[in-house]
C-alpha positions as CSV (number, residue, x, y, z in Angstrom):
1,M,79.8,140.3,159.4
2,I,79.8,139.2,155.8
3,L,76.9,137.4,154.1
4,N,78.7,136.2,151.0
5,G,75.8,135.4,148.6
6,D,73.0,132.9,148.3
7,N,71.4,134.7,151.3
8,V,68.1,133.5,150.0
9,D,67.3,130.2,148.2
10,Q,65.1,132.2,145.8
11,G,65.0,135.9,145.1
12,V,61.4,136.3,146.2
13,D,59.9,138.8,148.6
14,K,58.8,136.3,151.3
15,Q,62.4,134.9,151.6
16,Y,63.9,138.3,151.9
17,T,61.3,139.3,154.5
18,S,62.1,136.1,156.5
19,L,65.8,136.9,156.4
20,K,65.4,140.5,157.4
21,N,63.2,139.4,160.3
22,S,65.9,137.0,161.4
23,I,68.5,139.7,161.4
24,I,66.3,142.0,163.3
25,K,65.5,139.3,165.9
26,K,69.2,138.7,166.5
27,S,70.4,142.3,166.1
28,K,71.7,142.6,169.7
29,K,74.1,139.8,169.0
30,L,75.2,141.0,165.6
31,P,77.8,143.6,164.6
32,E,76.6,147.0,163.5
33,T,78.0,146.6,160.0
34,I,76.7,143.6,158.0
35,I,77.9,143.4,154.4
36,K,75.4,141.6,152.2
37,N,76.8,140.2,149.0
38,I,75.0,138.6,146.0
39,G,75.3,135.0,144.8
40,N,73.4,133.1,142.1
41,H,70.3,132.0,144.1
42,E,69.2,135.7,144.3
43,F,68.3,135.3,140.6
44,Y,66.2,132.2,141.1
45,N,62.5,131.6,141.3
46,Y,61.6,127.9,141.1
47,D,58.1,128.7,139.8
48,M,59.5,130.2,136.6
49,D,61.0,128.3,133.7
50,T,62.9,131.2,132.2
51,N,64.0,134.7,133.2
52,S,63.3,137.8,131.0
53,K,65.4,140.9,131.3
54,E,62.6,142.4,133.4
55,D,62.8,139.4,135.8
56,I,66.5,139.8,136.2
57,D,66.1,143.5,136.8
58,S,63.4,142.7,139.4
59,F,65.7,140.1,141.2
60,T,68.5,142.7,141.2
61,K,66.2,145.4,142.7
62,K,65.1,143.1,145.5
63,Y,68.7,142.3,146.3
64,L,69.7,146.0,146.3
65,E,66.8,146.8,148.6
66,F,68.0,144.1,151.0
67,S,71.7,145.0,150.8
68,E,71.0,148.8,150.9
69,T,73.5,149.4,148.1
70,E,73.3,151.1,144.8
71,K,75.0,148.3,142.8
72,V,75.7,144.6,143.2
73,Y,79.3,145.5,143.7
74,H,80.3,147.9,146.6
75,D,83.0,148.5,149.2
76,N,83.4,149.4,152.8
77,W,86.2,150.7,155.0
78,I,86.2,149.1,158.4
79,K,88.8,150.2,161.0
80,G,91.1,151.2,158.2
81,Y,90.8,148.0,156.2
82,H,89.2,147.8,152.7
83,F,86.4,145.3,152.1
84,I,85.5,145.0,148.4
85,S,82.4,143.1,147.3
86,L,81.9,141.8,143.7
87,G,78.8,140.2,142.1
88,S,77.1,139.3,138.9
89,D,76.0,142.4,137.0
90,N,76.4,141.1,133.4
91,I,73.5,138.7,133.2
92,N,71.0,138.2,130.4
93,S,68.3,135.7,129.7
94,E,70.7,133.3,128.1
95,D,72.5,133.0,131.5
96,L,69.4,131.9,133.4
97,N,70.6,128.6,134.6
98,T,74.3,129.4,134.9
99,T,75.9,129.3,138.3
100,Q,78.9,131.3,137.1
101,A,79.5,134.9,138.1
102,S,79.6,137.3,135.2
103,L,81.3,140.6,135.8
104,S,80.9,143.6,133.5
105,E,83.8,145.6,132.2
106,E,82.5,148.5,134.3
107,Q,82.8,146.5,137.4
108,L,86.3,145.3,136.6
109,L,87.5,148.9,136.0
110,W,85.9,149.9,139.3
111,L,87.7,147.0,141.0
112,K,91.1,148.3,139.7
113,E,90.3,151.7,141.1
114,K,89.2,150.4,144.4
115,L,92.3,148.2,144.9
116,N,94.5,151.2,144.3
117,E,92.5,153.4,146.7
118,D,94.7,154.3,149.7
119,Y,96.8,151.3,148.9
120,Q,99.6,150.5,151.4
121,T,102.2,147.8,150.6
122,G,101.6,144.8,152.9
123,K,98.3,145.9,154.2
124,P,95.6,143.2,153.6
125,I,92.7,143.9,151.3
126,F,89.6,141.8,151.7
127,V,87.7,140.9,148.5
128,F,84.5,138.9,148.4
129,L,82.8,137.1,145.5
130,H,80.3,134.3,146.0
131,Q,81.6,132.1,143.2
132,P,85.3,131.0,143.3
133,I,87.5,132.1,140.5
134,T,88.5,128.4,140.1
135,V,88.2,125.4,142.5
136,D,88.9,121.7,142.7
137,F,85.4,120.3,143.1
138,F,85.7,116.6,144.0
139,G,88.3,115.8,141.5
140,R,87.5,118.2,138.7
141,T,88.4,121.9,138.2
142,W,85.4,124.2,138.0
143,I,85.7,127.8,136.9
144,G,83.2,130.0,138.7
145,V,83.7,133.3,137.0
146,R,83.3,133.9,133.3
147,Q,85.9,136.6,133.4
148,A,88.3,134.4,135.4
149,D,91.4,135.3,133.5
150,E,90.7,139.1,133.7
151,L,89.9,138.9,137.4
152,N,93.0,136.8,138.1
153,D,95.2,139.3,136.2
154,I,93.8,142.2,138.2
155,L,94.2,140.6,141.6
156,S,97.7,139.3,140.8
157,S,99.0,142.9,141.0
158,Y,98.1,142.9,144.7
159,P,99.6,140.1,146.8
160,E,97.9,141.8,149.8
161,V,94.5,140.6,148.5
162,I,92.6,137.8,150.2
163,I,89.6,136.9,148.1
164,F,86.8,134.9,149.9
165,S,84.5,132.6,148.0
166,S,81.6,130.4,149.0
167,H,79.1,128.6,146.6
168,T,80.5,125.0,146.5
169,H,79.2,123.9,150.0
170,K,82.4,121.8,150.3
171,E,83.6,120.9,153.8
172,F,86.6,122.7,155.2
173,G,89.9,121.1,154.5
174,E,93.6,121.6,153.7
175,D,92.6,123.1,150.3
176,S,90.3,125.8,151.8
177,I,93.1,128.3,151.7
178,K,95.6,128.8,148.8
179,E,98.4,131.4,149.2
180,N,100.9,133.0,146.9
181,M,98.9,133.0,143.7
182,P,100.3,135.7,144.3
183,F,97.1,136.8,146.2
184,T,95.3,134.4,148.6
185,M,92.1,132.5,148.0
186,A,90.0,131.4,150.9
187,Y,86.8,129.4,151.1
188,T,84.2,130.5,153.6
189,G,82.2,127.3,154.2
190,A,78.4,127.2,154.0
191,V,75.3,127.0,156.1
192,G,72.2,125.1,155.2
193,Y,74.2,122.0,154.2
194,T,77.7,120.8,153.5
195,L,79.0,118.4,150.9
196,V,81.3,116.0,152.7
197,N,83.7,113.4,151.3
198,D,82.3,109.9,151.4
199,S,83.9,107.1,149.5
200,K,80.8,104.9,149.9
201,E,78.8,107.2,147.7
202,E,79.0,106.9,143.9
203,N,80.1,110.5,143.3
204,G,82.4,110.5,146.3
205,R,80.4,112.9,148.4
206,R,77.2,113.1,150.4
207,R,75.0,116.0,151.7
208,D,75.2,116.7,155.5
209,N,72.3,119.0,156.5
210,D,73.7,119.3,160.0
211,C,77.1,120.7,159.1
212,D,77.1,124.5,159.1
213,N,80.5,126.2,158.6
214,G,81.8,129.8,158.5
215,I,85.1,131.6,158.6
216,Y,86.4,134.1,161.2
217,I,88.9,136.7,160.1
218,E,91.4,138.0,162.8
219,V,93.5,140.9,161.9
220,N,96.5,142.3,163.9
221,D,98.1,145.1,161.9
222,N,99.2,143.4,158.7
223,E,98.9,139.8,160.1
224,V,95.8,137.9,159.1
225,T,94.6,134.6,160.8
226,L,91.7,132.7,159.2
227,K,89.8,130.4,161.5
228,G,87.3,127.9,160.2
229,R,84.2,127.6,162.5
230,D,81.8,124.7,163.0
231,I,78.8,126.9,163.8
232,E,76.4,124.1,164.7
233,N,78.7,122.6,167.4
234,H,80.6,125.8,168.4
235,N,84.0,124.4,167.5
236,W,87.0,125.7,165.7
237,V,87.8,123.5,162.7
238,Y,91.2,125.0,161.8
239,S,93.3,128.1,162.2
240,K,95.9,129.4,159.7
241,T,98.0,132.6,159.9
242,L,98.8,133.8,156.4
243,E,102.3,134.3,155.1
244,K,103.3,137.9,154.8
């Protein structure tokens, strides 16, 4: 199971404790491996106006304790498939209110090494980053990564990559999966609330607090099928087998 960032609304102890308790309570129904990625809300505390470097270090430490990883970027091998997680590690006080991911040069070099690790032509590689590289957000293009060009260049050498992003809270639709870029970009959906299209609203969307979505990854050898899931109503929203 992948928790793809914004696992807490604020990066404070009581919210991490609540989340940990929820995972423990449902542990018998959950898989043994749970990959916990970082988003932007892990760096928030609504009681603070600004973040100092010490605050950012504290937020990062809390996340690392929760994720049980040494860095905000990490990788796992599961049944012979590579799962690579990216996350903001290049934040300073000037970035306090940004929602963009910021990836250090060290992380990008690490990514290059990991993509090449035991690489097999045609075998899918699963990459996760809370923020999308770029996304059409209700009629406008939003760039979610400060190093978008660099990241795009790296991933373009590996058409086997499927990068999963979250963050936007958009409802699932035909544009949730984009192939042949030459890699694939997929949107995971969101829990908590979903922004749904609504022409009656001034900005063309409304917030639906009862719409919780997720994505299920089915892998058979080198064939990958992505299935959108309405978690609240236990329904499949869509299913798409990716082109090889």
